[in-house]
C-alpha positions as CSV (number, residue, x, y, z in Angstrom):
1,Y,0.0,0.0,0.0
2,N,2.7,2.5,1.0
3,E,4.9,1.5,-2.0
4,V,2.1,2.0,-4.4
5,K,1.2,5.3,-2.8
6,Q,4.8,6.6,-2.9
7,L,5.2,5.5,-6.5
8,V,2.1,7.4,-7.6
9,E,2.9,10.4,-5.5
10,S,6.4,10.6,-6.9
11,R,4.9,11.3,-10.4
12,P,3.6,14.8,-10.9
13,M,-0.1,14.3,-11.7
14,D,-0.7,17.9,-12.7
15,S,1.8,17.5,-15.5
16,Y,-0.8,15.3,-17.3
17,H,-3.7,17.6,-16.5
18,P,-4.2,20.3,-13.9
19,S,-7.4,18.8,-12.5
20,L,-6.0,15.3,-12.2
21,S,-5.6,13.9,-8.7
22,F,-4.7,10.6,-7.0
23,E,-6.3,8.8,-4.1
24,L,-6.2,5.2,-3.0
25,G,-9.4,3.5,-2.0
26,G,-11.1,0.3,-1.4
27,E,-11.2,-2.5,1.2
28,V,-7.4,-2.7,1.6
29,R,-7.1,1.1,2.3
30,N,-10.0,0.9,4.8
31,R,-8.3,-2.0,6.7
32,F,-5.0,-0.1,7.0
33,E,-6.8,3.0,8.3
34,E,-8.9,1.0,10.8
35,Y,-5.7,-0.7,12.0
36,D,-3.9,2.6,12.5
37,I,-6.9,4.0,14.4
38,I,-7.1,1.0,16.7
39,I,-3.4,1.2,17.4
40,K,-3.5,4.9,18.1
41,D,-6.5,4.4,20.4
42,A,-4.8,1.6,22.3
43,L,-1.7,3.6,22.8
44,R,-3.6,6.7,23.9
45,N,-5.6,4.6,26.4
46,L,-2.4,3.0,27.6
47,A,-0.7,6.4,28.1
48,G,-3.8,7.8,29.9
49,G,-4.1,4.7,32.1
50,L,-0.4,4.7,32.9
51,A,-0.5,8.4,33.8
52,L,-3.6,8.0,36.0
53,Q,-2.1,4.9,37.7
54,V,1.1,6.7,38.5
55,L,-0.8,9.7,39.9
56,L,-2.9,7.5,42.0
57,I,0.1,5.6,43.4
58,V,1.9,8.8,44.1
59,F,-0.9,10.5,45.9
60,F,-2.5,7.5,47.6
61,F,0.7,6.1,49.1
62,R,2.3,9.2,50.3
63,Q,4.4,8.5,53.3
64,P,4.4,11.1,56.1
65,I,7.4,13.4,55.8
66,R,8.6,14.5,59.2
67,L,10.3,17.8,58.5
68,N,10.5,18.6,62.3
69,E,13.1,15.9,62.7
70,A,15.6,18.1,60.8
71,R,17.5,20.8,62.7
72,S,18.5,23.0,59.7
73,F,16.8,24.2,56.5
74,L,19.1,22.0,54.4
75,G,18.1,19.0,56.5
76,K,14.4,19.7,55.9
77,I,15.1,20.0,52.2
78,G,17.0,16.7,52.4
79,I,14.1,15.0,54.2
80,L,11.6,16.4,51.7
81,F,13.7,15.4,48.7
82,G,14.3,11.9,50.1
83,G,10.6,11.3,50.7
84,L,9.7,12.4,47.2
85,L,12.6,10.3,45.8
86,R,11.4,7.2,47.7
87,Q,7.9,7.7,46.3
88,F,9.2,8.1,42.8
89,V,11.3,5.0,43.1
90,A,8.4,2.9,44.5
91,T,6.2,4.1,41.6
92,I,8.8,3.2,39.0
93,A,9.4,-0.2,40.7
94,I,5.6,-1.1,40.6
95,A,5.4,0.1,36.9
96,L,8.5,-1.9,35.9
97,R,7.1,-5.1,37.6
98,L,4.0,-4.6,35.6
99,L,5.7,-3.9,32.4
100,M,7.9,-6.9,32.8
101,S,4.9,-9.2,33.4
102,I,3.1,-7.8,30.3
103,V,6.2,-8.3,28.1
104,W,6.4,-11.9,29.4
105,T,2.7,-12.4,28.6
106,F,3.0,-11.1,25.1
107,G,6.2,-13.0,24.6
108,F,4.4,-16.2,25.5
109,T,1.5,-15.2,23.4
110,D,3.8,-14.7,20.4
111,F,5.4,-18.1,21.0
112,A,2.1,-20.0,21.6
113,I,-0.3,-18.3,19.2
114,G,1.9,-16.4,16.8
115,Q,0.2,-13.0,16.5
116,L,-2.6,-10.9,17.9
117,N,-5.3,-9.3,15.8
118,T,-6.7,-5.8,16.0
119,I,-9.3,-6.8,18.6
120,T,-6.9,-8.5,21.0
121,V,-4.5,-5.5,21.0
122,F,-6.7,-4.0,23.6
123,L,-5.7,-6.8,25.9
124,F,-2.5,-4.8,26.6
125,V,-4.5,-2.0,28.1
126,I,-6.8,-4.4,30.0
127,L,-3.8,-6.4,31.4
128,F,-2.2,-3.1,32.5
129,G,-5.3,-2.0,34.4
130,M,-5.8,-5.4,36.1
131,G,-2.1,-6.1,36.7
132,I,-1.3,-2.9,38.5
133,D,-3.3,-4.2,41.5
134,F,-0.7,-6.8,42.4
135,G,2.0,-4.3,42.8
136,I,-0.2,-1.9,44.7
137,H,-1.3,-4.5,47.2
138,S,2.3,-5.7,47.9
139,Y,3.5,-2.1,48.2
140,A,0.6,-1.2,50.6
141,R,1.4,-4.2,52.8
142,Y,5.1,-3.2,52.8
143,L,4.3,0.3,53.9
144,E,2.1,-1.1,56.7
145,A,4.9,-3.2,57.9
146,R,7.3,-0.3,57.8
147,A,4.9,1.9,59.7
148,A,4.7,-0.8,62.3
149,G,8.4,-0.5,62.8
150,E,9.8,-3.4,60.8
151,D,13.1,-2.9,59.0
152,V,13.3,-3.1,55.2
153,P,14.1,-6.8,54.8
154,D,11.4,-7.9,57.3
155,A,8.9,-5.5,55.8
156,L,9.6,-7.0,52.3
157,A,9.1,-10.5,53.6
158,T,5.9,-9.5,55.4
159,G,4.6,-7.9,52.2
160,I,5.3,-11.0,50.2
161,L,4.1,-13.5,52.7
162,R,0.8,-11.7,53.6
163,T,-0.2,-10.8,50.0
164,G,1.5,-13.6,48.1
165,A,-1.3,-16.2,48.3
166,G,-4.0,-13.6,47.4
167,I,-2.0,-12.3,44.5
168,C,-1.3,-15.8,43.2
169,T,-5.0,-16.7,43.5
170,A,-6.0,-13.5,41.7
171,A,-3.5,-14.1,39.0
172,L,-4.6,-17.7,38.4
173,T,-8.3,-16.7,38.2
174,T,-7.5,-13.8,35.9
175,S,-5.4,-16.2,33.7
176,A,-8.2,-18.6,33.6
177,A,-10.6,-15.9,32.5
178,F,-8.3,-14.7,29.8
179,Y,-7.6,-18.3,28.7
180,S,-11.4,-18.8,28.2
181,L,-11.2,-16.0,25.6
182,Q,-9.2,-18.4,23.4
183,I,-12.5,-20.2,22.7
184,T,-13.9,-17.0,21.1
């Protein structure tokens, strides 16, 4: 389609006649345009969903910043910057976990099925929306353990042990639901 379009556009149509114009049409052109629209919609939904999830994580899981613990102005700036940096790193860690799992999912899909069609491309957005929950629950449990006074390794273990079974169960039921889509 693109090669034919470039070939025809490279020839000056008005040299034949001033009112002569060129346009590709038909079923093939319509399919290309529909595909492009679907991909743009999926990417726009993904970008919007990602931005919204990041904002929700940042604002929902704010840790208290104790500025009164610092004696100097620079100490207060350090505490404030450190708190914001921890929040940013936690948000990136949750997003990377999710991105890695989605890449593995589509890698397995490519290996097992071969390709996705224009309808199943929206599974990427759906998986993102559903998969972010796992990271949020583990991070929330970690923050609860830290607030209870546990050190970092113990809080990580608590977060994994207390949410691991629920996350695995949710992942298995979600996998079963998506596997049932194979029938359709």
